[in-house]
N, C-alpha and C positions, 0 to 999 in steps of 0.2 A: 545347496548343502554340498560340500565338497567330500565329506567323510561319510563312506557308506558301510564299509564291512566292519565286522567286529574289531578286527586287528587295528584299522585305521581310527577307531573310536577311542582307543586306549590312549591315555595321556600321561607321559612321565614328565615330571617337573622337578627340578633341582631346587630345593629351598635351603635357605640359610637356617641355622639352628634357631635363631630369633624369629624368622618367618613360620618354621614349622610350630614353633611354641604358641605363636599369635594364632595359627590356624586351629591348634589344638583347643586353645581357649574359646574360639568361635564355636568349635563342636561342643564343648563342655557347656558354655553359657546358653546355647540355644538348643541343647538336647539334641543334636543331631546324631544319627546312628553311626556314621562315620565321616571320614574327611571328605570322601566322593560327594556325600549329600551335601556337605556344607559348600564345597566348591560350586556345585550345581546351582545351590541357593544363591550364592554370592553372584553367580553368572546371570541367573534370572533377574535378580535385584538390579544388576548393573544395566540389563536391557530394558529395565522400566523406570528410568530416570523420573524422580519427582513424585513416586507413589508415597502417598503420605500414611503408610503402614509399615510397622516395624514388629519384629519379633522380641520377646523378653530379653532385656539386657541391653538392647541397640540403644544408642545415642541418637538424638534426633537432630540430623544435620541441617533441616530447614522445614519451614512450613509447620502445618498442624501434622501432628503425629498421634497415633492411637496404638497403645501397646496391648497386644493380645497374647492369650496363653500359646505356648508351642504347638498343642494339639489342633487349636482353632487355626492357627497360622498355616499348618500343614493342609486342613481341610480347604482353606481358602485358596492355597497353592493348586490343590487337586481340582478345584472348581475351574480355575484358570486353564490348567492343562487339559482338561477335558472339554473345554471349549464353552462352558457355561457362563463364564464371565471374561470380560476383555482384559481385566487386570485385577490386582489385589483390592484395589479401592472398589471397583465395581463388585467384586465379590462380597466384600465387606459390607457394602451397601444393601445386596441383596439379602445377605444373612440378616442383617439388622430389620430391614423391611418386613422379612418373613417372621422374624422373632417378635417384632411389635405387634403383627396381625394375630399372632397366637396368644400373645399376652392379653390384648384386647378382647379376644374371643373368650379367653378364660375369665377375665375380669367381668364380662356380660354374664357368663353362666353362673359366676358366683354371686352376683348382685340377684339375678334371678332366684337362686338357691335360697339366699338370705331373705329375699321377699316372701317367698313360699313358707319358709320356716317362721317368719314373723306372723304371717297370716295364721298358720296352724296353731301357734302359740296364743294367739289373741282369741282363736275359737276355743281352745282348751280353757283358757282363763275365764271366758264368759261362761263356758258350761260349768266350771267348778263354782263360779259365783251363783249361777242360776240353782246348782244343786244345793249350794249352802243356804240361799234364801229359802229354797223349797223346804230343807230341813228345818229352819228356823220358824217357818210357817206351821209345819207339822208339830213341831215341839211346842210351840206357843199355843197350839189349839187345843 
């Protein structure tokens, strides 16, 4: 890395009115906080060619693409930046895998709860029938 000081990290770029307008559209369409965030995103995107992941509003240039909400896209980027994932696709795969695990766990819990509820209702119904039959026997006697 050749730029170390804060002063060296500042980048002044002269853009035409049309380029500036296009950059501002990217900022608006992807809900970036500012132009710098948009440029950093575009640089990360350019350094990861072929990543089949896009932010809302992006056109799919090639391959399979998944459109994700901006907030999720930012979380996936953070996962990559923090070293938890090697790229956006890997981050998305991990998120989906974990989400499916949680979904399966919750479904299993719900099925168990429904089974217990059905058993309880069956016992209550049997008790009502028993009480009804007992009442009929006592009333008929």
